N, C-alpha and C positions, 0 to 999 in steps of 0.2 A: 188277517190272514196268519196262518199256522207257520211255524217254524219250518216244518219242512218244503211248503211251498216256496219259502224265502230263499231257503237254500237250494231249491231247485230252479229258482229265477238266477240265482247267483251262478250258478255252473252251465244255465244256459248262456249268459250275458259273456260266461269264461271261453265258452266254446267258438261263441261269435267272433270274440276278440283275436282267439288262435287263428280261425280261419281266415279273419282279415289280414292279419300280419303275413300269413303264408302265400295268400294271394298277392298282397303289396311286394314279396320278395321275388316273387314270380315275374311280375310287370315289368316290362321294358321300359327304360326310360327316354330311350332314343340318343343316349349319350353313353351307351357302354362300349361304341366303338370310336370314340373321340380320341385322335392322336393314334389311332391303330397303327399307321406306317411307321411312326418312331419308336411307337413299342414291340415291335415285331423285331428289331434288331439291338432291343435294351431288356435288361434283365434287375430288377430291385429284388438285394438280397441281404442279410445281415451279414456283418464279417467282425470278426475281433481284431482289434487294433495291436500288432506285434510291435513294431516300433515306430518311432515318430521323429520326423528331422525339422526343427524351427529355426537354421541355421540364417534363412531367406525373409524372415518377419520382421519387420520394422516397427518398433513401437514410438509412435508422438504422442505423448502425454498417454490420453485414454484410448485412442483411437490406434489400431494395430493395423497393417496391410502386409502385403507381400500373399507368401504360399508357403502352408504348410505340409510338409512330404511325409506320407503315413505309408507305413508296410502292412498290410491287411491280408489277413485267412480267411475266403470266402468259408462260409458257414452253411448254404444252400445253394441250389440251384444247379445249373448244367454244369458248371466248374467248381463245383463244393471240394474244398480239401486244398485247393491252389492259393498261393500267396501272390499277391501283385503291387505294385505300388500305385497309390491313390493319390490324386491332388484335392489339397483342401484350400480354394482360393479365400482370401480374406479381404473385403472391399470396406474396411472402415466404418463398419454400421454394427453398433454392439447388438442391436436386437436380432441381426442377421448372421452375424459371424460364430464360428462354432471352433473351440480347439479340442482337440483330442489327445488321449494320454494312453500308453501303453497299456492293454488290459482291457480297454473299455470294447463295447458294441457298439457298432454304429450302421445303420443302412448305407448303402453303397449303390451305384448306377452302374451296372458292368453294360460296355456297348461292346458288342461282337462284329465280327467281320468272315463270314465264311466258316462259322462254329470256333472259331479262335479268339480270345479276348483281344479285343483294340485297345480298350482304356476303360481306367474304373476311377469313378469319382465318388468324393465323399458329398452324401446330402444332409445325414443328420444326424446324431446318436438314437439307438435305437431303442424305441418306447414301448413298441406294441404288447410284447409280452407282459411288462410292468401293468398296463392298459386291461389289460384282458384280465389278470389276476386281481388287481384293484375293483373290476366291475364284478368280479366274481364273488368277491370278497362280501361286497354290499349287497347282492343280490342273497348270500348264505344269510348275511346277518337279519337283512328284513324279512326272510322266510322264517329262520330261527325265532324271532320275536314274535311276528305278528300271524305265522300259521298260512292257512288257506289264503286270508287277507292280504298278507306279503306278498304271495306268489301272484295274485293278482296285481297287486302294485308293481309286481316285475313286467307283468305281462302289458300293462297300461305305458311303462317305461319303454318297452322296447316296441309298443304300437306307435307310439310319438316319434322316435326315433325314425323308425320305417316309412311313416307318413308324410315327414318332412322331407327326407330324402328322396322317396320315390315319386310325391305327388306336387309338394309346394315347390322347390327347389328346381324340377326339370320344368313346372309349366310357367314359372317365372322367367326361367331363360327361353323359352318359346314366344315369349312376348304377352302372355296371358296377362289380364289385370291382378296385380297383386292384391290390392285390397278385396277384390272377390275372390280369389284364390284363398286367400289366408283367411277369410271369413268361414268360406266354408269347410277349409281343413281344420279350422281351430273350434268351429262349432261341431263338427263331427267328433273330434277328439272329446270336446267334453262330455258329448251323451254318451260315448262310449266308455271313457273312463269313468263317469260317475255311474253309469250301470255297473261296471265291475265292483263298486262298493256296496252297492244296493239292489242289484239284479234289475230288470226291467220292472217297476213299480212307481207308486205315487210318489214314494219320497224321491226316486231317481229325476221323474218329472217336476217335481217342486223345486230342486236344486237346480236342475237344467233351465227352466225360467228364467231362477234369479241371476245364473253365471252368465246366458247368453244375454239376457238384458243389459248387465254389466257391460260386455263387450259391445254390444251394440254401442251404446253410449260413448266409450271409448274411442271406439274406431270415428265416430262422427267427430266428436272432440278433437281427435289425433288430424285429421284432416284440416279441421278448420285452424287450429292452434300452427300447423306447420305452415300454413299458407299465411297467417296473420303474423308470424314471426319470420317470415322469408327465410327459411332452414332449406338447405338445397342437400338431397340425399348422399353426396358427397362425402359429409360428415361420418358415414358409416365405414369402418377400417376394411380394407381392399375393394373399396367401390369403383376407386377409378381403373386399378387392375383389372375388374371384371369388364369395364368400358374398352379398354385397350386389350383387349381377349377375342376381341371380334363383334361385343356385344354392346357397339354404340348406341343401338336404338332403344335401349333398355331405358325405363323411367327409374332413375333412381331414386327421385323424389317419393313417388306411389310406393316403393318399397320400405324406404322408411316410415312411411304412413303406417303400412302393416306391420311394421315390426314393432310399433306403439302398444297395439292391442294383442299382438301374438306375445309379447313379453310379458304383458300384465296377465292372461289369460290362466296361469298357475296359480296366483294369489286369488283370483276372482272362484276358479273351482275351489279350493281351498275354503274359502269363508261360506261359499255357499251347502256345502257338505256339511262345513262344522253347523250352521244353522239348522239344515233339515233334518239332520240327524237328533240333534238337541230337541227340537220341536216335537219329533217322532216320539222320542223318549218320554217329554213330558206328557204327550196324549196317550201314552201306553201306560204311564202310570197314573194318570189323572183322567178316565175317560169320559168326566162330566163336564171339562173344561168347554168353553164355549169357541167358537172360531175366532171372535175377538181376541178372546184371552189367550189362546194359543199363538195369534199373530203378535200380542204383546210381549209374550214371552221370546219371539224369535227376535224381535225389535230390541230388546234388552240384551240379549246373546249376541248380537251383529254388533252392538255399542261396544261391548267389551271386547271385542274382537278388532274391529277398526282400527282402535289405536294402534296398536302394534301391527297390524297390516300394512298401514300407509307407512310406517317406519321400515318394514320389511324390504317394501320396494325402494325407499331412499336408499338404503346400505346397499342394497343389489346392485343398483345402477350405479352408484357412486364409489365403490368399491374400485371397480377398474381405472379409475380417475384419479387416483391416491397421488401417482406422481406428477399429474398435471397439476392439480390443487397444490402440490408440494412447490412447483416452479413459481407458480404465482405469489405465494407467500414471500418466497426465496428473493425475487426480483420485487418485491413490494408494488406488485400490479393493483392499481386501487378497485376496489370491489365493484364501482360503475362499471369499469371495463370488464371486470370477470365476468358478470352476469350479462352482458353484451355480446360475448365471443358467442359464436354459432354452436360450438362443442358442447359449451355449460348450457345454451339455450335448449339445445336438443335432449338432453339430461333433463332437465327442468321440466319439459313436456312429457318425456316418458314418466317421471314420477308424479307429478300433478293430476295428468290426463289420466293414468292410470289410478291414482287414488279417488278420483272422480267416479271411474268406475266401481270401485272398491263401495263406495258410500251408496252407488245404486244398488248393487247387489243383496246389501243386508235388509233393507224395507221390502223390495221386490219378495226374496227368497223366504222372507217371514210372512207375506201376505200368500204367497203361494202355497206354503207349509199349512198354514191355517188353513185355507178353502180348500185342499185338497187331503189333508189327512185327519180332519175332525168330520166325522158324520154326525150331525143333529140326531138324538134320540136313539143312538146305537152304541153299544159299547165298543170301546176301540183296542182293538188285539194286534195293530201292527206291531211286530219287534223289532228292536234294534237288531241291525244285521252285523254290526261290531264285534269283531270274533277274538 
């Protein structure tokens, strides 16, 4: 296959990806009007803190309670430029309470009655602008460093976000089986994202075979281990809030099972792409290699990568539980108790089951790459697509 042909396939996959993104953005989830009656009389806008009054706040050790009174200047919306008093209730929860200072920008809720402002409530510090600039800076650096490959990586990032928000989340809310929906969405993203790297080619097919096989192993083991360890889906953050929001019919445990292979899918894609690209390069440089020799090259590459990949999963999942681990150590909790807690056991499942999938990905990708990329008796001209 010539380089122009590979570039044509890359452009084709990019066009397909852009089309999917546009279609998903236009797709109605059915939840656009959720809370419409309430939102009609409310407006969420950024506001600048002009002054604050902390006189009614009571400090009891680490806990703060009472109400902070803020004078805010509305920066957008129907009442832009107006100054109003806004209340900031403190409930004694450090993870939820906010304290504002003059000059800061906050997101406020403006309740209206007949076109006039009825009340203004503080929601949180305004972070949208910073998040947008941070993301744009990341995209710019990615494109600057990797060129067209970086642009395709940006497309894969956007496609993943839109797919989760427009397909996975609403279907799960509607009561669809999270395992089935998660499997289909993850498999579809795997195919599309790898195609953005290699185009629609035999390299893509080899990498997809390895990655999806690993996902299948992870999904099966996730179901088995979740049931065997008696883990309830309520271990997920905000899961009970979901039930109390009118979705008591949802199966949280199945959602937790789906989160196991969804969370490890990125590492599996990474490993499969690395092995397929490496085998492709080896075959291109040594067209006289047999399929078995190409497979063994892929195996050796996989062995080298798996050592760091499993650690990647461990650090990714355990990073959010540093505070909990510190509590265990500070209180002298016995390790037998630590590993028996359902929160810790759930992370063990995430890490170990995901690692099982990674171990599966390596040999299967190597085998598929050797079979698909080597044509006995013919010189190999499949070029690497890394730009």
